[in-house]
N, C-alpha and C positions, 0 to 999 in steps of 0.2 A: 621085081618089086623088093625094096629094101626092107628088111626087116631087123628085130632087135636082135638076133643072134647076129648079123653083119655089124651091127652097131657093136656088140660086145668084143667082137673079135679084132676089130681096128682099135678101138679103145684099150685093150687088153684088161678088160674086166668080165666079170660074170654077168650072164643073163639077167640073174636078179639084180646086179648093181644097176643094169640099164633100167628095168623095171620100174627101181626103187626112185631113180630120178626122174623117169619121165612120169610117176605117179606123186611127186613131191613128198616122198619119204624123207624125214629130217635127218637119218641118221647115218647119213654118207658124207666122206668126207670131201672137204673142197677141192682137193686134188682131184678125186675122183671124179667129181661134178663136172670139174672143168674138162677132163678127159673126154667124159660122156659126150658133153655140150659140144667140142669141138670134132667128135667122131659124127655126131647126128647132121652138123653143118656140113662137113666135107662129103656125107653120103647123100643129103638132101632127105634124110629120115624125118616124116610128119608123123607123129602118134596118132593112133585110131581112137579119135574121142568117142564115136559112135560105139566101138567093142567096149571101151571102158565103160560107157553109161549102163550098158547091159550087166553090169556086176554092181551096180550102183541102184539104191533105192528110187532116187531121183536124177533127173538130168538137168535140173538148173535152167531149164528152158521154157519160156513162157511164148504163145502166138498172140498177137493183136490182129484182130480181123476187122478191117472197116470198109465202107461202100467203095470210096475213092480216096486220092490224094490230091484232088484237083481243087477241092472246098478248103479253104482256107483253115476251117475247124480241125481236120483231121490232122494235117500235118503239126498242129498244136497239141493236141492230144496224143499223138504219138512220140512228141518230144517231152511231156510229162512222164509217159509211161517209161520210156526209155532212159531218164535221168533217174528215177525211181530204181528201175532194175540195175542199173549200173553200180548205185549204191549198196545194193544187197547181193551183188553177183549173180545176177541172173542175167541170161543172154534172152534178147527180144528178138522174134521173127516178127517181119510186118507181112502181113497178106492182105491182098485188096480183093474184094469179091466183085467190084465193078456192079454194084448192085443187083448181080444176078442171082436168084436162090439157087437154083444148079450148083454153080460155081461155089456159094458159100457153104453147102453139103459137101461139096468135094474137098473144100479145104479143110472143113471140120474133120472129116474121117481121116485125112492125111494126118492130123494132130494125132490122132490115136495112134495111128501107124507109126508115127515119128517118135510116140512115147512122152510127147511134152508134157510137162508138170500141170498145166493149166492154160485156160484162153480168155481173154477180156475179148469180147464181141459187140461189135455195133451190128445189129443185125438188119438186112433188108427185109428180112420174112418173119417177123416176131409172131405172127399167128399161125404158126406152123408147128402147134404144140405137140404131135405125134412124132415129129422128128427129133425136136429136142428132146423130149422125154425118153426116146430111144438111146439117143447117143450119150446122154446123161446116165442111163443104166449101163452102159458099154465101160462107164468108167472116167469120163471127159470130164474134167471140173472147169465151169464155165461161170463168168462174171458177164452179165448182160450190161452194155452201158448206153445211154442215150434213150435207145431204143427198147422200152419193157417187154418181156415177154407175156403177150395177152392171155389175161384171163388165169395165171397159173404163179405159183409161187416160185419165185427165182432170185437168186442174188444179182441186185440191180443198183446201179448207180446213175443219178439223172438230174436233171433240173427241177428246180421248183421257182417257175415264173407266176405263179399264180398272184400274191401279193404285188408284185411289180406291174404286172397288169391291171389290178384292180385300182391301183392308186393313179396309174396312167389314164385310165378311163374317167376316174373319179375326178383327177385334176381339169381335162378339157371339158367334161360335163358341166362342171361348175361353172365355168367360162363361158358356157353357150356355145361351144364348139361342135363343130360335126367330125367325126372319127369315123377313120376306114380301115379296114384290116385287110393287107396282102399276106398270103402266107404259101406255102409250098404242101403240094400233096404227098407229105412224108409220113412213113409210119414212124413215129415218135412220140414219146410222152409230152416235150414240150410244144410239139406243134398241135396236139391236143388240148394242152392248158391253152395255148392262143386263141383257138376256135371257141373253147367252152368258156373262158373268162370274157373273151368279148360278148359273145351271144348274151351271157348271164347281165354283163353289165349295160349292154345297150338295150335289153328288156325292160329296163327301167324308166327308158324315156319314150315315153309313148307317142312322140311327136316324129321320131326317127324310125324308117324302115331299114334296120340294121341288116337285113338279108341284101338289100340293096348295097349296101356300103362294105359287103365281105366278098371278097376273090380268091377261092383257094385256087392255085395253078400247080400244074405239072413243072418239073425241074429242067427247065430248058430256055436256050437263050429267045426262041420264040414266042412261049409262052410268059416268060419274064416281060417282055416288051409288051404283050397284049395286054396283061394284066395292069400294068401302069398306063397302058393308053385309056383304058377303060374310066379310069378315074377321073381323066378330063372329060367325057361324055356325060357325066353325073351331073345331075341340076336338083337341088342345089349343090355346088362344089364342097367337098371335104375341106375342113382346115386342117386336120391332122392326118396321117396315115402310119399304121404301124406296119412295118413288113419284117419278114423274117430271113430277108437274104439281103446282101449289099448289092448284089446286081441290080435287084428291082428298084432299089434306091436310085441307082445310077440311071436306071430306064426311066423313072418318074422326072430325074431332072432333067433329064434329054428333051422327053416331050414338053416339058414346060418351058424350057428354052425355044424349042421349034414353035410351039403353039402361040405364047405368050410374049416371048423376048425377055430381055433381064429384068422388066420392070412388071413381069406378070404375078399373078394371084400367088401370094407367099404361102405355100402349102408347107408345114412343119411335117417332118419326116422323121419318125423314131424306128432306129433298127435295132431288132436283136441280132447280134453277131458274135463273132469270137474275140470281139474289144478292140479292134482296128479302128484307125481313124478314118472317116472318109475324106476326099478332097473337100466335101460341102461343108463349110464352116457351121452352118446352121442345122444340120443334121444332130440330132440327139443320140448318141451311143448307148443301149443297155449290155455292156458285154455279158455274154453267155460264160460262165467260169469253166471252160473247156480244159484248162491245165488243175485245176482243182480235183476235176470229174476224172479226170485221168490219174490222178496222185492216189484218188481214194480208190479207184478201181485197182490200181495195183496193190496198196495195203489189203485190199478185200481178197483178191485172188490169192495173196500167200497165206491168207486166213484159211481160204477152203482148202488150198493145198495141204494144208497141216490138218485136216480133219478126214474121216475116212469117205465121206461120201460127198458126191457134186452136189448134191441139193443143199439147200440152205436157206437162212432167211435174212441173210444180209443185206440190207436197204438203206440207200441214204440218196434225198434229194438236197442239191447244192443251189442254194439261191444266189443270183447274180449282184454285181455291185451295183450302185446307183450309177446311172447315167450322168455324165458331164454337165455341169450347169454352166451355159455361158452367158454370162450378165455384160450387157452393153451399154445399161444406163450410163454408167460412169462417163464414158465418152462425150454422152449428150449434155451432162450437167457441169462438167469443170472444167476451168481455163485452168490446164495444169503448168507446172514449171517442168524443167528437164530434172530428173533425178539422177543424183549421182549414188553409186552404189559401190562399196570396197569390199572385196572379195579377197580370201586368201587363195593363193594360186593352186589348182589341182584339177583332177578331172571334172571334178562338181562345178567350178567357174567355167570351165569350157562346154559343160552341159547348160547352163544357164545363160551363157553367151549365144549358144547355138538357138536355144528357144525363145530369145527376148523378142523376135518378131512376133510371134502368137501374144504376147503380153501387150505389146504396142497396138497391135491390130483391135484386140481386145478394148482396150482404155485409152489409147490417143496418146497415152504418156510417153515420151522419149527418155530413154534411160542411157546412162553411161557407166558402162562396167570398167572397174581399176580391178588390177588384180597385184597383189603383193606376195613376196615369199614368206611363209610360216614364220620365219625367224624375223622378220621385219614387221609383223601385222601388228602387234601389241603397241610397240614404238608410234607406228604412223597412226594409231587409233588415239593414243593420247596427244601426240603434236595436233591433228585436227581439232582439238578444244579450243586451238587459238586460230588455226587456219580456217576452221569450218567451211570444208570443201566438200565431204560427204554426208549424205543424210541416213544410209543405211550401211553398219557393218555385219560381216561375219565375225564370230566372236568364238572363239574355241572354249568349251565349256568352263573349264576352271577359272577363265577371266571374269565371267560374269558377276560374279559377287563382288569384285573388288571394283569394276566399273559402275555396278549400281550403287555401291556406298559414296561413290566419288560424284554420281550425278552425270556421270557421262552419258550413259543410255535412258531412255524413258521406259518408266512403268507403263507396261500395255495392257494392266487390268480393263479400264475401261472398251478399250478396242476389243479385247476378246468378249467381253459381255455381249457387245453389238455384233459381234462375227465369232460366234462359238465355233463355227465348222473349222477356224484355223488350229484348233487345238482338242475338238470333242473326239476325234479321232485317233488321238494319241493315249498311251496307258497313262496311268500315274506315275508309274517309274519312269517312264520316257518325260513326263512334263516335271518331276522331280529334276532329273538328269539335265534337260534342256533349256528349260524355262524360268523355273521357279528360285527366286531367292527371298528368303525368310515370307514364304507363303505367297509370294507376289510374283506376277508374271513378268519377265523383263526381255524374253526372247521365243521366237517361233523356231521349232526345230528345222535344221537345214539340211545337215548330213549326218547321217548315222555311219559310225567308223569304229568296229573293235578289232583289237589285235587277235590274230589267228596264226596257227602253226600250219602253214601249208608244206606238204612234203610228196615225193615221189613214190608214190604207191607202187610203181612198175619195179623200182629198184630194191623197196620193203619186202615183195614178193617172190624175189627171185630166191631159189632155195641155195644156191652157193654164198648169198649175203647172209641169208638165215644161219647157215652151217658156221661160215666163218666168226659171226656175233657169237656165237654160243663157244666155239674154241677158245676166243679170246675171254670172255666174261663167265661162261656157264650160265647163260641167261638166254631166254626167248626173245629173239629180235621182235619189236613192236614200236608202235607209236610211243614216242616219249612219255611219261607222265610225271616225271621229275625232272629237275634242271640238271641232276646228276646224270641221268639217263641220256639227255638230250646230247651233252657233251660225248659220252661214251658213242651213241650213233652217229655223230658228226664223225667222229674218229673215223669209226668204220668206212664212212664214203669220201674220206681224204686220201688222194692218191699217193700224199707224202708218208703217209703210215698203211696204207691199203694200195699197192701198185697195180691191182686188178680192179680199182673203182672206177666206174663208167663215169662219175664227176669228180671234178679236180679239187672240189672243195665239198664240206659235208655241210657246211651252211652259211648263208649270207649274215652279215652284220652291218649297222651302220654307227658308227662310234663318233659320230662328229658332236660336237658341243655346240649346243647344251640339249636340246630336245632329242636327239638321236639317243644319247648316252643314257638320259634320265629313262626315257621310256621302255628301253631295254634292260636296267638296271632294276628299276622298281619292281616288276613282276618277280624277279627272283629274291629281292629283298622281302616282298610280302610272303611268298611262299615258304621260305624258310624262317618266318616267325619274327622278322624284324620290322621296323617304321622309323621314318624319318622324323615325324611328331605323333606322338600317342601316349596319353595318359598325363599331359603336361610335359613330357620329356623330351629331349631331343636326341635323335637315335637310341631309339628303344632296341636293346639288344645289341651290342658291340660285335658280338661274336658271331651272329647272323649276319650283320652289316658286312662284316670281313669275309664271311664265307660267299655271301651272294656276289659280292666285289671280285673274289678270286674265281668264282665259277665263269663270269662275265669274261673276265681277262682271259681264262683258257680259252673260250670259243673262238678268240682271235687266232688260234695255232691252226683251227678248221676252216679258217675263211680268207679271202683273198686278205694279202697284206696291206692293200689299198684302203681295207673298209674302216681301217681305224679313222678316216675324215668321210667317211660315206654319210650320204644321207638317204631317205627312202627309196629314191628314183634309182640311185645306181643298183641296191640291194634287187629291185624288182627286175631291172634289166640283166643282172647276173643270174637269177633263177629263170627267166625266160629263155634266157640262151643255153640253158642245160649246165650250167657250168655247178649248181650246186644243189644239194639232196634235200636241205628243208630252209625254209625262211620264216622268220616270224614277223609279220607286217599288218599293220593297219588296211581293215578291208578296203576303203577308201581307196588305197594305190595300187589294188589289187587286179583293176577291172581289166588290165590288158592280159591277163593270162591266157585268156579263154581264146584270144583272137589267134587263128590257126596261121593267118598270113605272118605273124610276127614272132610267134611263139613257138619253140622246139618242143615245149612241154605240155600243149594242149591235149586234154585227154588222159595225161599220165599222173596227174597231182591229183592230190583229194586234201581235204582240211580237218584239222582238230581245233578244240580248245587247247589254250596253251598247257605247258606244263606246268604242274601245281595249281592250275585250275584258276588263277587269278591274275586278271591283266589292268592296263590302265585304263582307265576310261577316255575315249575317245569321242569324236564328233563336235558338231558345230551348229549354232545357232545364229538367226540373223535378228539383229537389234536395231533401233531407231535411235539416232542421234539426239540428245534431248532439246538443243537449240536449232533442229531442223525447222526451216520453213516450209518445208514440203511434206508435212507429216499427213495431209491427206493422200498425196501420192505415193507414200512410203507405204502408208495402210493398204493399198490397192495391191502394192507389190508383195506385202506379205501374204494378204490373200491369195494371189497369182500361186506364189511358192507352195502353199500348201494345198493347193486344189490336187485332188486324187485324180484327175482326169488325164493328166499328164505324167504320172507314176511310172508307167513303162518306158515313155519316150526319156525320160529323165535318167532312167536307169540305165538303158542302152547307152546313151551318151557320156555316165560315168556318175551320176549322182543318186546316191541310195537314201532315201528318207527312212526314219526309224517307224516305219506303219507294221504293226505286228498283227492287225487282224488278219483274218484266215486268207480272204480273196487277195489282199495285198501282198500275204507272205507267196501266195500262188504267182502271182505274177513276178515278184521279184526273185522268187528261186528258179523261174523259168529263164531269168536273165544271168543270174549268178548262182551256182549252185553251193557255194559258202554260204549264202545269208541264212539257210536254217542253222547252220551252226553257230553264227556271228550272232543270230538272236538267242541261241543256247549261252554262248559265251557273256552275253549282255547279263545275264542274270548274276554273275559273279564279278564284274569289273569294280574297280575301287578308284573312288575321284582323288585324282593326284593334288586336289586343293589342299590348303592349309585349313587344320579343324578348328571348329570354333573358338576352343579354349585358348589357341594361339593367334587368333583373328584379334583378340584386343590390342597387340603389340601393333596392329595396323602394318603387318609386312606385306611385302608385293610378291604375288605369286610368281611372277616372271623372275623377281632377283630371286627368291628362293630357289625356281628350278634352275636359273643360271649357276647359282653358286654347287648345288649338287652335280650338274653337268659337268662343270670345269672340275671338279676334284675326280669324279669318275673318268673323265676323258685324261686327265693327267696320271691315274696310275694304268690307262690302257696303253698309252704312248711310253710307258717305261720313267716316267718323272719322278714319281712316288710309288710306294709298294702299297698294297692294300689297307693294312693296319694304318700307316702314316696318312692315307689319304680320307681315312674314316675318322681320325683323331682330327686332321685340320679342316673336315668338314663340319664336325661338331664346333670348333672355334669359330668357322665363319658364320655359321648361324648364330652363336651367341652374340657375336659381336655386330651382326646384322639388327637383332633384337634389341640391344642396349642402344645402337644408335639412332632406332624408330623410336625409341621411348624417352631419348633426352628432349 
C-alpha cells in the first residue's frame, strides 16, 4: 500500500510537506504542491479521509434515511437535502430502509459507528420510542422528517395540511357534493391529518355516512386497485375523492373508463402528492412541499449538530401551496380571435412556446408566437404602432415608462382589479420593478433575471491556486468582492499569465454594442461611486466613470479576443465548455449550465452576487398593445402566464418568474440552485432607466443606452481611450437633450 513516505520520497520533499498538501495547509509553495500532486498521481496515492476524520471534531457527514426511493416524493426530498448539503460543504449519505424496522435500526447503529454528524430520518417505526431514546442517548443527533416520533419531544419537520383539507371539504360541502377519502395506511403525521380533518369535516354533515366514504388502504398495487374499485360500488356515488397517492388516482380513472367509458360519471379527483402533474387534466393537484421540508430539515440538523445534545425542540410544519385552478368557462363563452404575441428571443420564449398547447386546451384561443432578438425588440414594438400586427409584447422593464407615456401599451388597472391573482403573489418591490408606472399597472411580470457571478468553485478550492494568488498579491484567494479583485482573480486563471491555469481564460465578457457593453459597464460604474445621471448632472464623478471603464477594458486581457463583439449566448457557451473560470451573466441565460449532457462544468460551479453588490436590473414584463382588438383574449393569456400551477414546468423549460414566496422559492431552487442568490441580488439591483428629473426632456431610453454602449464599445476596441470616451459620452448626451428640447 502506498504511504505518505512513498509520496515524499518520489516528490523529493519531507513527510510533513506531503501532510500539509493533503490537509490543505496553505504555507506550502506552489512548486512543492505541484511536485506532491504529481507524485500522488504517479503512485495512485489516495488520502485516508477516515483516518483524518478521527483527528477532527466533525466529519462533515450527514445520513439521510428514507423508506424507499421508488415513491416520487423521496427522490425529491433527497435532492433538496443534497443541494443544501453541497452549499454547506457536507457529504450526504443516502440510506434506504425499505420500510423495514430492523433494517432502519441497523442503519442508525451504523451511523453511530461511522461517527456521522447527524441524521435526517423518515422513520418507518415512529412509535418505537424506547429504541430512539436509547440511540439519542448514545449521541446520535436526529431530525425526524414527515413521520413524527409518537408521543415524545423530538426535532421534527413535517406538513400542515389541516387548513387545506378544511377548505377542500368546506368548498365541496357548500355545493352539496359527496366527498370520499382514500389514503394509505402510513405512519406519518400528514396521513393522520388527512383522516382526522376528513372525519371532523364530515361529522358536520348529518346526511352523510363518512365512514362509508373513507377507505384506508395498504401501500401496494393490489390495494390501490381495490380502494379505487370500491368507490364505484358506493351508492350514491361520490362527486369528489381526495387521495394521498397518485397511483390511486390512476386506478380511479382506469376503473371509471372500464365501467363507464369516456362519458361516465364525472368524479373530481384531488391528489396530495409531491407536486407533479398527472396525465388527467381535470385532476386537482395539492403539491406537498417535500423540497421545502428537506431544506428545513437540513437547516435544523445543522443547528442540532452545533448543540451538545441530540434532544431538542426544533419543530416546523410546512403548508402546501394551493392547488392549480383550472378554468374552462372561457372556452364556452367567447368566440376568440387569433392572438399574436411578440416575445424577446430567449429560453423564456422557448418555454412559452412549448407550453402553449396547455393554454389553447384551456381556453380554445389560438396563439401565434413571434420572437425577435433583444437588439431589435424596441424598434419592432414602435413600428407596430402603425402595422398593428401584435396584441401582446414582452417589455424590457426599463422601457415600460416610455411606452406607457407614449400610449403604446394599455393601463391594466381594471384588469388587475378583477383578476387580482395575476399580481397578488408578487411583492411590492417586484410590482414596482416589473409592473407600475406612476402608481398604475402596465405590465404583468414575465421573466425574472438578475446579473450574477458564476465561478468555478473547484478551481478556487485548489491549494496551488490559492498559494500562487497569495504569492502574487499577498492576499487570500476568494470570490471577488470588488471589481479590482475581479481582474486580479481573472489574471490568475488566464493561461497567458499563469501557464498552469486549467482554464484558458479567466473570464467571459460580452462587449457588443450596445446592451452588452452597457450592462457590463454600469455595475462597475455604480460600485465605484459614479452614475450616468444623478442630481440633475450628466456623468456624475468623471474620475469614477474613467476608472470603471479602464477596469472593464482591462478585463478583455483575460478573455477571449473575440469577446469584444460577443453577446450573452457566446459567453454562456464559453463558460459551459470549461474555457473560463468566471462569468458575469443574467440568470435567464444561465439555464443551460446545469445540463450535464452539454456542460463540462456541471456540478463544478457556484454562484455569488456581483462584485460591488450592485447590478443592472434585468427582467421582462408582458404588456397589451393599447389598440388591440383582441383585448379579452390577451387578458386570458396574461392570466395563464401568471398561473403558479405551471411554475416548475416553466422553470424546467427556461422561464423563471419573480415568485419569492417560500413555496415558489422551494420549487425554483430545486430547478436552479442559483435562484436563492438571485433573490438576494435583486435587493441591490439598480434600474438603468432615466431618472425622473431627466425624464422631463423626454429622452428615449433606447437612445441613451445606444449612446453609452457605443462609446464604451469604442474604448474596448481601442478607437478611444477611457478619458476621451467619457468626455465624448457627456457631449453625446448633452446634444441628445438639446435636440429633444428644441
